[in-house]
Each structure stands twice: as C-alpha cells, then as structure tokens.
C-alpha positions in Angstrom: -26.8 118.9 78.0 -23.4 119.3 79.4 -21.0 120.1 76.5 -18.3 117.5 77.6 -21.4 114.8 78.3 -22.7 115.5 74.8 -19.3 114.8 73.3 -18.7 111.8 75.3 -22.6 110.3 74.6 -21.9 110.9 70.9 -18.9 108.8 71.0 -21.1 106.0 73.1 -23.4 105.4 70.3 -20.8 105.5 67.9 -19.4 102.5 69.9 -20.8 99.4 68.0 -19.4 100.6 64.4 -16.1 99.8 66.0 -16.9 96.1 65.2 -16.0 96.6 61.3 -13.0 98.6 61.4 -10.5 95.8 61.1 -9.4 94.9 57.6 -11.4 91.9 56.2 -9.0 88.6 56.0 -9.2 86.6 53.0 -9.2 83.0 52.2 -5.9 82.5 49.6 -5.2 78.7 48.6 -1.5 77.8 47.7 -2.2 75.4 45.0 0.7 75.4 42.1 -0.4 73.7 38.9 -4.0 72.9 38.7 -4.1 70.6 35.7 -2.0 67.8 33.6 -2.9 67.9 29.9 -3.7 64.6 28.5 -2.4 65.4 25.1 1.1 66.6 26.3 3.2 63.3 26.7 5.7 65.2 29.2 2.8 65.9 32.0 0.1 63.5 31.0 -0.4 60.2 33.1 -0.7 56.7 32.0 -3.9 55.7 33.6 -7.0 57.1 34.4 -6.8 55.6 38.0 -3.4 57.5 38.4 -5.0 60.8 36.8 -8.1 60.6 39.6 -5.5 59.5 42.5 -3.5 62.4 42.1 -6.4 64.7 41.5 -8.3 64.1 44.3 -5.4 64.1 46.4 -4.2 67.4 45.4 -8.1 68.8 46.0 -8.2 67.3 49.2 -5.0 68.9 50.3 -6.7 72.3 48.7 -9.5 71.6 50.9 -7.7 71.1 53.9 -6.0 74.4 53.2 -9.5 76.0 53.3 -10.6 74.6 56.4 -7.8 75.6 58.1 -7.7 79.0 57.1 -11.3 79.0 58.1 -10.8 77.8 61.7 -7.7 80.2 62.2 -10.0 83.0 61.4 -12.9 81.8 63.3 -11.1 80.4 66.5 -11.3 82.9 69.5 -7.7 81.8 70.8 -6.3 83.0 67.4 -4.9 86.3 67.2 -5.9 86.3 63.4 -9.4 85.5 64.3 -12.2 88.0 63.7 -13.1 87.2 67.0 -9.7 88.7 68.3 -9.6 91.6 66.0 -13.0 92.9 67.0 -12.3 92.6 70.7 -9.1 94.2 70.1 -11.2 97.2 68.4 -13.6 97.5 71.4 -11.2 97.5 73.9 -9.5 100.4 72.0 -12.8 102.2 71.7 -13.8 101.6 75.0 -10.5 103.2 76.4 -11.1 105.9 74.4 -14.5 106.1 75.7 -12.8 106.1 79.4 -10.9 108.7 78.5 -13.4 110.7 77.1 -15.2 110.9 80.5 -12.7 112.3 82.5 -13.4 116.2 81.6 -17.1 114.9 83.0 -15.3 114.0 86.5 -15.8 116.5 89.0 -15.9 116.6 92.9 -19.5 115.9 92.9 -19.5 113.5 90.0 -16.5 111.4 90.6 -18.6 108.6 92.2 -20.9 108.4 89.1 -18.1 108.7 86.5 -16.3 105.7 88.4 -19.4 103.8 88.0 -20.0 104.8 84.2 -16.3 104.0 83.9 -16.5 100.5 85.4 -19.3 99.5 82.9 -17.1 100.7 79.6 -15.5 97.5 80.0 -15.6 94.5 77.3 -15.6 91.4 79.7 -19.5 91.0 79.9 -20.0 91.5 75.7 -17.5 88.9 75.2 -18.3 86.6 77.8 -21.8 86.1 76.1 -20.4 86.3 72.5 -17.7 83.3 72.9 -20.3 80.5 73.6 -22.0 81.5 70.2 -19.0 81.1 68.3 -19.1 77.6 68.1 -22.5 77.6 66.9 -21.1 80.2 64.0 -18.2 78.0 63.5 -20.9 74.9 62.3 -23.2 77.2 60.6 -20.3 78.7 58.5 -18.1 75.4 57.5 -17.4 74.1 54.2 -19.5 71.6 52.0 -18.1 68.2 52.3 -15.0 67.5 50.0 -16.8 65.0 47.9 -18.9 68.1 46.4 -15.7 69.3 44.9 -14.3 66.1 44.2 -17.2 66.1 41.9 -16.0 69.1 39.9 -13.2 67.6 39.0 -12.7 67.4 35.0 -10.8 64.7 33.6 -9.3 64.1 29.9 -8.5 61.6 27.5 -6.0 61.8 24.5 -6.8 58.6 22.8 -4.6 58.0 19.4 -6.7 55.0 18.4 -9.4 57.4 17.3 -7.4 58.1 14.2 -6.6 54.5 13.6 -7.7 51.4 11.8 -7.3 47.7 12.4 -3.8 46.6 14.0 -2.6 50.1 14.1 -5.8 50.8 16.1 -4.8 48.6 18.8 -1.0 49.7 18.9 -2.1 53.2 19.3 -4.4 52.6 22.1 -1.3 51.7 24.2 -0.4 55.3 24.0 -3.6 56.5 25.8 -2.8 59.0 27.9 -4.8 61.0 30.9 -5.2 64.3 32.4 -7.2 66.4 34.7 -7.9 70.1 35.5 -8.9 71.7 39.3 -9.3 75.1 38.1 -13.1 75.0 38.5 -13.2 72.9 41.5 -10.5 75.1 43.3 -12.1 78.3 42.4 -15.1 77.1 43.7 -13.5 76.2 46.9 -12.2 79.3 47.3 -14.9 81.3 46.6 -16.9 79.2 48.8 -14.7 79.6 51.7 -14.7 83.4 51.1 -18.4 83.3 51.5 -18.0 81.4 54.3 -15.9 83.6 56.1 -17.8 86.7 55.1 -21.0 85.6 56.6 -19.2 84.4 59.8 -17.1 87.7 60.1 -20.9 89.9 59.9 -22.6 87.2 62.1 -19.9 87.8 65.0 -19.9 91.5 64.4 -23.5 91.9 64.9 -23.6 89.6 68.0 -21.0 92.0 69.3 -22.7 95.1 68.5 -25.9 93.7 69.8 -24.5 92.9 73.2 -22.8 96.6 73.0 -26.2 97.8 72.8 -27.7 95.7 75.4 -24.8 95.6 78.4 -22.5 98.7 77.8 -24.4 101.8 76.0 -28.0 100.9 77.6 -26.5 100.7 81.0 -24.3 103.9 80.4 -27.3 105.9 79.1 -29.5 104.9 82.1 -27.1 106.9 84.3 -26.1 109.7 82.2 -29.4 112.3 83.0 -28.1 111.7 86.6 -24.8 112.8 85.4 -25.8 115.7 83.4 -28.1 117.0 86.6 -24.7 117.0 88.4 -22.9 118.8 86.2 -25.6 121.2 85.5 -26.1 122.3 89.0 -22.2 122.4 89.6 -22.1 124.9 86.2 -24.9 126.8 87.6 -23.5 127.1 91.3 -20.3 128.8 89.7 -21.9 131.4 87.8 
C-alpha cells in the first residue's frame, strides 16, 4: 500500500478511540453539614417532626442537585455534556484525518479524495446518536428520592431515661432530636456517579459503533481504488 495512504488508514482505524479521550465528569454535591446531634442542646431540635422535616428537606435539595448534574452531563444542548464533549473530540479527529488525506491528493486521485473527505464528517453519526440520548437518559436516571429518605438516621436524646418519678416527667420535657444524612448523601452521590459513568460509556459506545458503520466502513471501501491510483501514478514516475 502507498505509504501516505497506509499512514492515513492507521489513523482512520484509531478514530473510535477518541470517544474516550475527554476528561471524565464527576458528580459533586454541595451539602454543608449533614447532621444535628441530639445530645447537643445548641444544635438539636425539640421534636421528631422538626428533625424529620429538616432532614428530608435537605436531602431533597441534594437529590435535585444530583439530578440536575446528571441532566447537564447528558443534555446534548449543554456544552458540558458527554455528548458535546465526544462530538468535539470526534470533530477534532475528523479534521485531523482530512488533513492526513492531503498527501494522497494528486491530479488523478483528486475526485476520489474529495469523496472520501466528504465522508469524514460527523453529521451522519450524531444525527443517529441524538435520538438515542433520551432513552439513555431514562435508563441512567436516579431512583426515587424516597429510596434515599429511608436511609436517613434519626437520633433521640432523652434525659428521662436516667430519672425516676416526677423528675422523669420533668426530664421528658427536655428530650431533643437529631438526624444524620451522611449515609444517604454518600449513597446518593455514589449512585449518581455510577449512573453518569454508565451513561458516558453507553453514549461513547453508540458513537463508536456509528463511526465504524458510517465513516470507517465507507472510507475503507474506497481505499483500494485510491491505492491503485496512487500506485499506478508512482510506477509511471519511475
């Protein structure tokens, strides 16, 4: 095979690897303090209802954060999305491939090189990937928020446990409540991260598949003819 064409073909076959070149995004929740200690009068709450209401409210906000970040990284319209970053990398590599094809351009091969260069474009690939994105978003979405609410741990500090008689009744008035969102928050963040990793892998696999089908296979089919032209012209110059 012609040397310039062989170099181009190697770069062409490496094209699908570009779908994994960009930095992996991560889910990061801004949560502040995740607990109130029931034994600390300065931060505990006077009733279980208040502790439950506050804890669930905080966790729901964290859930919204996680869901929003997942949407951002899976929305084709977002510049931060996996889709957009993969498309950027594919565009860069296709431009590089078109430039790598230039040494194969001669008077005799110009028309065929133009047809090959026209195939080295992202439109056909991403026109087919975009409709699949909505399905992938649904597949890689968070479990209902109630699954995480069930993981909240509640605490009760009841000083009446150490008293008897009337003192016990009085001490009961000073019962305090607290909660701990650490486990629930950790699981939420971990689940969102796992879903994002799965989504990123799935979208990359789809792009890679369509690159093989609509770019690589089409170009590969034209290379024997191009090589024959280049070899014939090379022989004529000897």
